[in-house]
Backbone atoms as SQL, in Angstrom:
CREATE TABLE atoms (id INTEGER PRIMARY KEY, chain TEXT, resi INTEGER, resn TEXT, atom TEXT, x REAL, y REAL, z REAL);
INSERT INTO atoms VALUES
  (1, 'A', 1, 'MET', 'N', -57.782, -27.584, 27.526),
  (2, 'A', 1, 'MET', 'CA', -56.333, -26.618, 26.979),
  (3, 'A', 1, 'MET', 'C', -55.955, -27.170, 25.568),
  (4, 'A', 2, 'THR', 'N', -55.616, -25.899, 25.075),
  (5, 'A', 2, 'THR', 'CA', -55.387, -26.233, 23.680),
  (6, 'A', 2, 'THR', 'C', -54.107, -26.613, 23.374),
  (7, 'A', 3, 'GLU', 'N', -53.675, -27.138, 22.691),
  (8, 'A', 3, 'GLU', 'CA', -52.545, -28.122, 22.629),
  (9, 'A', 3, 'GLU', 'C', -50.962, -27.368, 22.729),
  (10, 'A', 4, 'SER', 'N', -51.300, -25.348, 22.141),
  (11, 'A', 4, 'SER', 'CA', -50.230, -24.971, 22.085),
  (12, 'A', 4, 'SER', 'C', -50.020, -24.174, 23.564),
  (13, 'A', 5, 'LEU', 'N', -50.670, -24.299, 24.385),
  (14, 'A', 5, 'LEU', 'CA', -51.200, -23.549, 25.829),
  (15, 'A', 5, 'LEU', 'C', -50.261, -25.356, 27.029),
  (16, 'A', 6, 'ALA', 'N', -51.088, -26.639, 26.424),
  (17, 'A', 6, 'ALA', 'CA', -49.981, -27.530, 26.689),
  (18, 'A', 6, 'ALA', 'C', -48.717, -27.740, 26.716),
  (19, 'A', 7, 'ILE', 'N', -48.315, -27.772, 25.363),
  (20, 'A', 7, 'ILE', 'CA', -46.752, -27.287, 25.352),
  (21, 'A', 7, 'ILE', 'C', -45.818, -26.283, 25.951),
  (22, 'A', 8, 'ARG', 'N', -46.492, -24.934, 26.042),
  (23, 'A', 8, 'ARG', 'CA', -45.873, -24.344, 26.474),
  (24, 'A', 8, 'ARG', 'C', -45.625, -24.476, 27.745),
  (25, 'A', 9, 'LYS', 'N', -47.244, -24.951, 29.168),
  (26, 'A', 9, 'LYS', 'CA', -46.883, -25.438, 30.073),
  (27, 'A', 9, 'LYS', 'C', -45.814, -26.453, 30.140),
  (28, 'A', 10, 'ILE', 'N', -45.825, -27.513, 29.114),
  (29, 'A', 10, 'ILE', 'CA', -44.720, -28.461, 29.904),
  (30, 'A', 10, 'ILE', 'C', -43.388, -28.243, 29.493),
  (31, 'A', 11, 'LYS', 'N', -43.178, -27.418, 28.663),
  (32, 'A', 11, 'LYS', 'CA', -41.511, -25.668, 28.576),
  (33, 'A', 11, 'LYS', 'C', -41.308, -25.513, 29.558),
  (34, 'A', 12, 'GLU', 'N', -42.387, -24.563, 30.168),
  (35, 'A', 12, 'GLU', 'CA', -42.204, -23.892, 31.565),
  (36, 'A', 12, 'GLU', 'C', -41.774, -25.167, 33.056),
  (37, 'A', 13, 'GLU', 'N', -42.686, -26.294, 32.968),
  (38, 'A', 13, 'GLU', 'CA', -42.175, -26.993, 34.080),
  (39, 'A', 13, 'GLU', 'C', -40.833, -27.572, 34.002),
  (40, 'A', 14, 'LEU', 'N', -40.605, -28.053, 32.564),
  (41, 'A', 14, 'LEU', 'CA', -39.475, -28.927, 32.469),
  (42, 'A', 14, 'LEU', 'C', -38.297, -27.522, 33.030),
  (43, 'A', 15, 'GLY', 'N', -38.181, -26.078, 32.552),
  (44, 'A', 15, 'GLY', 'CA', -37.580, -25.288, 32.908),
  (45, 'A', 15, 'GLY', 'C', -37.335, -24.891, 34.321),
  (46, 'A', 16, 'LYS', 'N', -38.633, -24.976, 35.025),
  (47, 'A', 16, 'LYS', 'CA', -38.769, -25.281, 36.692),
  (48, 'A', 16, 'LYS', 'C', -37.176, -26.232, 36.925),
  (49, 'A', 17, 'ALA', 'N', -38.040, -27.787, 36.415),
  (50, 'A', 17, 'ALA', 'CA', -37.686, -28.571, 36.928),
  (51, 'A', 17, 'ALA', 'C', -35.832, -28.689, 36.646),
  (52, 'A', 18, 'GLU', 'N', -35.197, -28.039, 35.708),
  (53, 'A', 18, 'GLU', 'CA', -33.889, -28.638, 35.608),
  (54, 'A', 18, 'GLU', 'C', -33.711, -27.652, 36.201),
  (55, 'A', 19, 'THR', 'N', -33.505, -26.086, 36.538),
  (56, 'A', 19, 'THR', 'CA', -33.207, -25.504, 37.377),
  (57, 'A', 19, 'THR', 'C', -33.545, -25.977, 38.657),
  (58, 'A', 20, 'LYS', 'N', -34.250, -25.737, 39.068),
  (59, 'A', 20, 'LYS', 'CA', -34.552, -26.789, 40.515),
  (60, 'A', 20, 'LYS', 'C', -33.547, -28.439, 40.639),
  (61, 'A', 21, 'HIS', 'N', -33.662, -28.957, 40.317),
  (62, 'A', 21, 'HIS', 'CA', -32.683, -30.106, 39.931),
  (63, 'A', 21, 'HIS', 'C', -31.820, -30.238, 39.487),
  (64, 'A', 22, 'PRO', 'N', -30.240, -29.591, 38.974),
  (65, 'A', 22, 'PRO', 'CA', -29.694, -29.789, 37.717),
  (66, 'A', 22, 'PRO', 'C', -29.622, -31.050, 37.648),
  (67, 'A', 23, 'ASN', 'N', -29.420, -31.815, 38.539),
  (68, 'A', 23, 'ASN', 'CA', -28.819, -33.376, 38.450),
  (69, 'A', 23, 'ASN', 'C', -29.756, -34.393, 38.124),
  (70, 'A', 24, 'TRP', 'N', -29.260, -34.800, 37.167),
  (71, 'A', 24, 'TRP', 'CA', -30.946, -36.302, 36.208),
  (72, 'A', 24, 'TRP', 'C', -29.718, -36.819, 36.919),
  (73, 'A', 25, 'PRO', 'N', -30.507, -38.491, 37.438),
  (74, 'A', 25, 'PRO', 'CA', -29.538, -39.965, 37.191),
  (75, 'A', 25, 'PRO', 'C', -29.014, -40.255, 35.543),
  (76, 'A', 26, 'LYS', 'N', -27.745, -40.498, 35.328),
  (77, 'A', 26, 'LYS', 'CA', -27.619, -41.165, 34.779),
  (78, 'A', 26, 'LYS', 'C', -28.172, -42.564, 34.397),
  (79, 'A', 27, 'ASP', 'N', -28.401, -43.458, 35.153),
  (80, 'A', 27, 'ASP', 'CA', -28.938, -44.808, 34.985),
  (81, 'A', 27, 'ASP', 'C', -30.681, -44.370, 34.107),
  (82, 'A', 28, 'ILE', 'N', -30.844, -45.639, 33.128),
  (83, 'A', 28, 'ILE', 'CA', -32.279, -45.244, 32.815),
  (84, 'A', 28, 'ILE', 'C', -33.455, -45.818, 34.299),
  (85, 'A', 29, 'LEU', 'N', -32.911, -46.623, 35.086),
  (86, 'A', 29, 'LEU', 'CA', -34.089, -47.349, 36.250),
  (87, 'A', 29, 'LEU', 'C', -34.046, -46.010, 36.821),
  (88, 'A', 30, 'HIS', 'N', -33.328, -45.543, 37.267),
  (89, 'A', 30, 'HIS', 'CA', -33.586, -44.068, 38.044),
  (90, 'A', 30, 'HIS', 'C', -34.968, -42.421, 37.198),
  (91, 'A', 31, 'GLN', 'N', -34.360, -42.916, 36.026),
  (92, 'A', 31, 'GLN', 'CA', -34.657, -41.961, 35.043),
  (93, 'A', 31, 'GLN', 'C', -35.900, -41.996, 35.127),
  (94, 'A', 32, 'ILE', 'N', -36.097, -43.207, 34.511),
  (95, 'A', 32, 'ILE', 'CA', -38.422, -43.986, 35.107),
  (96, 'A', 32, 'ILE', 'C', -38.901, -44.258, 35.973),
  (97, 'A', 33, 'ALA', 'N', -37.946, -43.795, 36.551),
  (98, 'A', 33, 'ALA', 'CA', -38.669, -44.175, 38.569),
  (99, 'A', 33, 'ALA', 'C', -38.983, -42.415, 38.933),
  (100, 'A', 34, 'ILE', 'N', -38.575, -41.567, 38.230),
  (101, 'A', 34, 'ILE', 'CA', -39.330, -40.408, 38.235),
  (102, 'A', 34, 'ILE', 'C', -40.604, -39.883, 37.780),
  (103, 'A', 35, 'VAL', 'N', -40.211, -40.866, 36.392),
  (104, 'A', 35, 'VAL', 'CA', -41.069, -40.918, 35.596),
  (105, 'A', 35, 'VAL', 'C', -42.485, -41.260, 36.322),
  (106, 'A', 36, 'ASN', 'N', -42.218, -42.756, 36.677),
  (107, 'A', 36, 'ASN', 'CA', -43.517, -43.165, 37.491),
  (108, 'A', 36, 'ASN', 'C', -43.682, -42.970, 38.105),
  (109, 'A', 37, 'GLU', 'N', -43.038, -42.126, 39.219),
  (110, 'A', 37, 'GLU', 'CA', -43.523, -41.385, 40.569),
  (111, 'A', 37, 'GLU', 'C', -44.265, -40.058, 40.280),
  (112, 'A', 38, 'GLU', 'N', -43.935, -39.061, 39.082),
  (113, 'A', 38, 'GLU', 'CA', -44.931, -38.254, 38.809),
  (114, 'A', 38, 'GLU', 'C', -46.390, -39.126, 38.497),
  (115, 'A', 39, 'SER', 'N', -46.292, -39.651, 37.587),
  (116, 'A', 39, 'SER', 'CA', -47.259, -40.633, 36.744),
  (117, 'A', 39, 'SER', 'C', -48.246, -41.107, 37.913),
  (118, 'A', 40, 'GLY', 'N', -47.709, -41.221, 38.989),
  (119, 'A', 40, 'GLY', 'CA', -48.405, -41.973, 39.538),
  (120, 'A', 40, 'GLY', 'C', -49.164, -40.831, 40.671),
  (121, 'A', 41, 'GLU', 'N', -48.416, -39.735, 40.547),
  (122, 'A', 41, 'GLU', 'CA', -48.951, -38.363, 41.374),
  (123, 'A', 41, 'GLU', 'C', -49.816, -37.910, 40.373),
  (124, 'A', 42, 'ALA', 'N', -50.431, -38.443, 38.871),
  (125, 'A', 42, 'ALA', 'CA', -51.746, -37.665, 38.646),
  (126, 'A', 42, 'ALA', 'C', -52.353, -39.040, 38.452),
  (127, 'A', 43, 'THR', 'N', -51.899, -40.364, 38.135),
  (128, 'A', 43, 'THR', 'CA', -53.045, -41.228, 39.285),
  (129, 'A', 43, 'THR', 'C', -53.890, -41.090, 40.187),
  (130, 'A', 44, 'ARG', 'N', -53.350, -40.704, 40.884),
  (131, 'A', 44, 'ARG', 'CA', -54.016, -40.465, 42.421),
  (132, 'A', 44, 'ARG', 'C', -54.835, -39.035, 42.368),
  (133, 'A', 45, 'ALA', 'N', -54.268, -37.645, 41.346),
  (134, 'A', 45, 'ALA', 'CA', -55.441, -36.841, 41.038),
  (135, 'A', 45, 'ALA', 'C', -56.192, -37.283, 40.403),
  (136, 'A', 46, 'ALA', 'N', -56.147, -38.069, 39.601),
  (137, 'A', 46, 'ALA', 'CA', -57.242, -38.732, 38.644),
  (138, 'A', 46, 'ALA', 'C', -58.502, -39.234, 39.377),
  (139, 'A', 47, 'LEU', 'N', -58.130, -40.264, 40.279),
  (140, 'A', 47, 'LEU', 'CA', -58.718, -40.731, 41.265),
  (141, 'A', 47, 'LEU', 'C', -59.309, -39.707, 41.815),
  (142, 'A', 48, 'GLN', 'N', -58.826, -38.942, 42.838),
  (143, 'A', 48, 'GLN', 'CA', -59.203, -37.566, 43.457),
  (144, 'A', 48, 'GLN', 'C', -60.602, -37.275, 42.651),
  (145, 'A', 49, 'PHE', 'N', -60.373, -36.609, 42.025),
  (146, 'A', 49, 'PHE', 'CA', -61.093, -36.162, 40.416),
  (147, 'A', 49, 'PHE', 'C', -62.750, -36.552, 40.637),
  (148, 'A', 50, 'GLU', 'N', -62.220, -38.180, 40.872),
  (149, 'A', 50, 'GLU', 'CA', -63.385, -39.054, 39.783),
  (150, 'A', 50, 'GLU', 'C', -64.058, -39.337, 41.311),
  (151, 'A', 51, 'TYR', 'N', -63.132, -39.479, 42.136),
  (152, 'A', 51, 'TYR', 'CA', -64.231, -40.042, 43.537),
  (153, 'A', 51, 'TYR', 'C', -64.391, -39.436, 44.824),
  (154, 'A', 52, 'GLU', 'N', -63.490, -38.835, 44.935),
  (155, 'A', 52, 'GLU', 'CA', -63.391, -37.573, 46.075),
  (156, 'A', 52, 'GLU', 'C', -63.834, -35.955, 45.907),
  (157, 'A', 53, 'GLY', 'N', -64.247, -35.623, 44.499),
  (158, 'A', 53, 'GLY', 'CA', -64.567, -34.031, 44.323),
  (159, 'A', 53, 'GLY', 'C', -63.532, -33.551, 44.357),
  (160, 'A', 54, 'GLY', 'N', -62.166, -33.925, 43.874),
  (161, 'A', 54, 'GLY', 'CA', -61.028, -33.147, 43.331),
  (162, 'A', 54, 'GLY', 'C', -61.184, -32.251, 42.377),
  (163, 'A', 55, 'LYS', 'N', -60.029, -31.503, 41.881),
  (164, 'A', 55, 'LYS', 'CA', -60.222, -30.514, 40.770),
  (165, 'A', 55, 'LYS', 'C', -59.546, -30.876, 39.585),
  (166, 'A', 56, 'ILE', 'N', -60.019, -30.403, 38.391),
  (167, 'A', 56, 'ILE', 'CA', -59.241, -31.368, 37.235),
  (168, 'A', 56, 'ILE', 'C', -58.343, -30.446, 37.124),
  (169, 'A', 57, 'GLU', 'N', -58.127, -28.932, 37.952),
  (170, 'A', 57, 'GLU', 'CA', -56.618, -28.384, 37.771),
  (171, 'A', 57, 'GLU', 'C', -55.835, -29.399, 38.176),
  (172, 'A', 58, 'GLU', 'N', -55.934, -29.714, 39.249),
  (173, 'A', 58, 'GLU', 'CA', -54.973, -30.675, 40.001),
  (174, 'A', 58, 'GLU', 'C', -53.921, -32.021, 38.430),
  (175, 'A', 59, 'VAL', 'N', -55.030, -32.635, 38.557),
  (176, 'A', 59, 'VAL', 'CA', -55.233, -33.674, 37.209),
  (177, 'A', 59, 'VAL', 'C', -53.672, -33.227, 36.057),
  (178, 'A', 60, 'GLU', 'N', -54.442, -31.830, 35.789),
  (179, 'A', 60, 'GLU', 'CA', -53.481, -31.376, 34.641),
  (180, 'A', 60, 'GLU', 'C', -52.337, -31.011, 34.706),
  (181, 'A', 61, 'LYS', 'N', -51.699, -30.589, 36.025),
  (182, 'A', 61, 'LYS', 'CA', -50.937, -29.906, 36.962),
  (183, 'A', 61, 'LYS', 'C', -50.366, -31.013, 36.892),
  (184, 'A', 62, 'GLU', 'N', -50.168, -32.688, 37.342),
  (185, 'A', 62, 'GLU', 'CA', -49.847, -33.518, 37.775),
  (186, 'A', 62, 'GLU', 'C', -48.833, -34.320, 36.112),
  (187, 'A', 63, 'LEU', 'N', -50.438, -34.214, 35.200),
  (188, 'A', 63, 'LEU', 'CA', -50.080, -34.686, 33.733),
  (189, 'A', 63, 'LEU', 'C', -48.920, -33.508, 33.147),
  (190, 'A', 64, 'ILE', 'N', -48.537, -32.453, 33.058),
  (191, 'A', 64, 'ILE', 'CA', -47.652, -31.296, 32.612),
  (192, 'A', 64, 'ILE', 'C', -46.816, -32.106, 33.560),
  (193, 'A', 65, 'GLN', 'N', -46.072, -31.803, 34.893),
  (194, 'A', 65, 'GLN', 'CA', -45.110, -32.179, 35.337),
  (195, 'A', 65, 'GLN', 'C', -44.302, -34.160, 35.041),
  (196, 'A', 66, 'THR', 'N', -45.777, -34.868, 35.093),
  (197, 'A', 66, 'THR', 'CA', -45.056, -36.227, 33.964),
  (198, 'A', 66, 'THR', 'C', -44.527, -35.774, 32.585),
  (199, 'A', 67, 'ALA', 'N', -45.391, -35.192, 31.565),
  (200, 'A', 67, 'ALA', 'CA', -44.942, -34.531, 30.421),
  (201, 'A', 67, 'ALA', 'C', -43.680, -34.307, 30.677),
  (202, 'A', 68, 'ALA', 'N', -43.201, -33.469, 31.550),
  (203, 'A', 68, 'ALA', 'CA', -42.176, -33.019, 31.372),
  (204, 'A', 68, 'ALA', 'C', -41.065, -33.501, 32.041),
  (205, 'A', 69, 'MET', 'N', -41.098, -34.593, 33.011),
  (206, 'A', 69, 'MET', 'CA', -40.261, -35.296, 32.895),
  (207, 'A', 69, 'MET', 'C', -40.128, -36.489, 31.970),
  (208, 'A', 70, 'CYS', 'N', -40.856, -37.085, 31.136),
  (209, 'A', 70, 'CYS', 'CA', -40.943, -37.719, 30.465),
  (210, 'A', 70, 'CYS', 'C', -40.199, -37.092, 29.010),
  (211, 'A', 71, 'ILE', 'N', -40.277, -35.224, 28.577),
  (212, 'A', 71, 'ILE', 'CA', -39.222, -34.979, 28.449),
  (213, 'A', 71, 'ILE', 'C', -37.564, -35.167, 28.724),
  (214, 'A', 72, 'ARG', 'N', -37.640, -35.318, 29.567),
  (215, 'A', 72, 'ARG', 'CA', -36.228, -34.742, 30.234),
  (216, 'A', 72, 'ARG', 'C', -35.695, -36.171, 29.796),
  (217, 'A', 73, 'MET', 'N', -36.353, -37.120, 30.420),
  (218, 'A', 73, 'MET', 'CA', -34.947, -38.246, 30.346),
  (219, 'A', 73, 'MET', 'C', -35.624, -38.684, 28.284),
  (220, 'A', 74, 'LEU', 'N', -35.687, -38.566, 27.223),
  (221, 'A', 74, 'LEU', 'CA', -35.647, -38.585, 26.446),
  (222, 'A', 74, 'LEU', 'C', -35.016, -37.583, 25.770),
  (223, 'A', 75, 'LYS', 'N', -34.408, -36.156, 26.620),
  (224, 'A', 75, 'LYS', 'CA', -33.194, -35.307, 26.385),
  (225, 'A', 75, 'LYS', 'C', -32.256, -36.421, 26.904),
  (226, 'A', 76, 'ASN', 'N', -32.415, -37.053, 28.282),
  (227, 'A', 76, 'ASN', 'CA', -31.193, -37.376, 28.684),
  (228, 'A', 76, 'ASN', 'C', -30.674, -38.821, 28.315),
  (229, 'A', 77, 'ILE', 'N', -31.446, -39.463, 27.791),
  (230, 'A', 77, 'ILE', 'CA', -31.007, -41.081, 27.918),
  (231, 'A', 77, 'ILE', 'C', -30.274, -41.696, 27.242),
  (232, 'A', 78, 'ARG', 'N', -29.467, -41.380, 26.327),
  (233, 'A', 78, 'ARG', 'CA', -28.274, -41.982, 26.142),
  (234, 'A', 78, 'ARG', 'C', -26.874, -40.803, 25.970);
């Protein structure tokens, strides 16, 4: 995946997430918990890819979601 495609997909995911879940936690601990949840899903997808015949597209999807939540946290951290 090219950098420009990755960034486009992350922006699209961020927009979808903000529309679907417009309320974002105010406190930093709940914010990072959301980021960590997405990161955990990316880890699980990577493990499934490596050891269970999972699809690389699932890893990419979870990484995009993780990146989107990282950006959302950065946008709302203060």
